[in-house]
C-alpha positions as CSV (number, residue, x, y, z in Angstrom):
1,M,72.9,77.0,55.4
2,I,73.0,78.3,51.9
3,Y,74.5,81.5,50.4
4,N,71.9,84.1,49.4
5,P,73.4,86.4,46.7
6,I,70.6,89.0,47.2
7,N,71.8,90.0,50.6
8,S,75.2,88.4,50.7
9,Q,74.3,86.3,53.7
10,L,74.0,82.7,54.7
11,T,70.3,81.7,54.9
12,N,68.8,78.8,56.8
13,I,67.4,76.3,54.3
14,M,64.8,75.1,56.9
15,A,62.5,77.8,55.5
16,K,62.2,75.8,52.3
17,Q,61.7,72.4,54.1
18,A,59.3,70.8,56.4
19,I,59.3,69.4,59.9
20,G,57.5,66.1,60.6
21,I,56.5,65.0,64.0
22,I,55.0,61.7,65.1
23,E,54.0,60.8,68.7
24,T,53.5,57.2,69.7
25,K,52.7,55.3,72.8
26,G,55.9,53.3,73.5
27,F,59.4,53.4,72.3
28,I,59.2,50.3,70.1
29,S,56.3,51.8,68.1
30,L,58.5,54.9,67.5
31,V,61.4,52.7,66.3
32,E,59.1,50.9,63.9
33,A,57.6,54.3,62.7
34,S,61.1,55.8,62.3
35,D,62.4,52.9,60.3
36,A,59.4,53.0,58.0
37,A,59.6,56.8,57.5
38,L,63.3,56.7,56.7
39,K,63.0,53.8,54.3
40,S,60.0,55.2,52.4
41,A,61.2,58.8,51.8
42,D,64.3,61.0,51.5
43,I,64.1,62.5,55.0
44,K,66.3,62.8,58.0
45,M,65.5,62.0,61.6
46,T,66.7,64.9,63.7
47,G,65.9,63.5,67.1
48,W,63.3,62.1,69.5
49,E,62.0,63.1,72.9
50,K,60.5,61.1,75.8
51,I,57.4,63.0,76.7
52,G,56.2,61.0,79.7
53,S,53.4,58.5,80.4
54,G,54.8,56.2,77.7
55,L,54.6,58.8,75.0
56,V,57.6,59.4,72.7
57,T,58.0,61.8,69.8
58,G,60.2,61.6,66.7
59,F,61.2,64.5,64.6
60,F,62.0,64.5,60.9
61,T,63.0,67.1,58.2
62,G,63.0,67.1,54.5
63,D,61.0,68.6,51.6
64,V,57.3,68.8,52.2
65,A,56.2,66.0,50.0
66,A,58.9,63.6,51.3
67,V,58.1,64.4,55.0
68,K,54.4,63.8,54.3
69,A,55.0,60.5,52.6
70,G,57.4,59.4,55.3
71,L,55.1,60.2,58.1
72,D,52.2,58.5,56.3
73,A,54.3,55.3,56.2
74,A,55.4,55.8,59.8
75,A,51.9,56.1,61.1
76,A,50.8,53.0,59.2
77,A,53.7,51.0,60.6
78,A,53.5,52.2,64.2
79,S,49.7,51.6,64.3
80,K,50.4,47.9,63.7
81,L,52.4,47.6,66.9
82,G,50.8,50.2,69.2
83,T,49.1,53.5,69.3
84,V,49.9,56.6,67.2
85,S,48.9,59.6,69.3
86,S,49.6,62.4,66.8
87,V,51.2,63.1,63.4
88,Q,51.9,66.6,62.2
89,V,53.7,68.1,59.2
90,I,54.8,71.7,59.3
91,P,55.7,73.1,55.9
92,R,58.2,75.9,55.8
93,P,58.6,76.3,59.6
94,H,59.5,79.7,61.0
95,D,63.2,79.9,62.0
96,D,62.2,80.8,65.6
97,L,60.9,77.2,66.0
98,S,64.5,76.2,66.5
99,K,64.3,77.7,69.9
100,L,62.0,74.8,71.0
101,G,64.9,72.3,70.7
102,G,67.8,71.0,68.8
103,W,65.6,68.5,66.9
104,I,64.7,71.1,64.4
105,G,67.9,70.5,62.5
């Protein structure tokens, strides 16, 4: 949260950041992907979820360029060990996305 002098209120800084999501087949692939993402860019991992049928999803936040770079590295690393099902970067996510889960940050 940051102070917004225009309306004298605290504003969620997520509106200026991005959410990164990577889904892999298998937990070990997600661990490898997360390690690569966190080492390659200034981003934070906000959580992970077990989806089912062996799919797991990791969630990251940071500025748009950093999240993109981190998830590119994550996908490359995870694909060496297993299967990457999906990678998505959402720039400037709407505040209501936080209703989907605590992993938003």
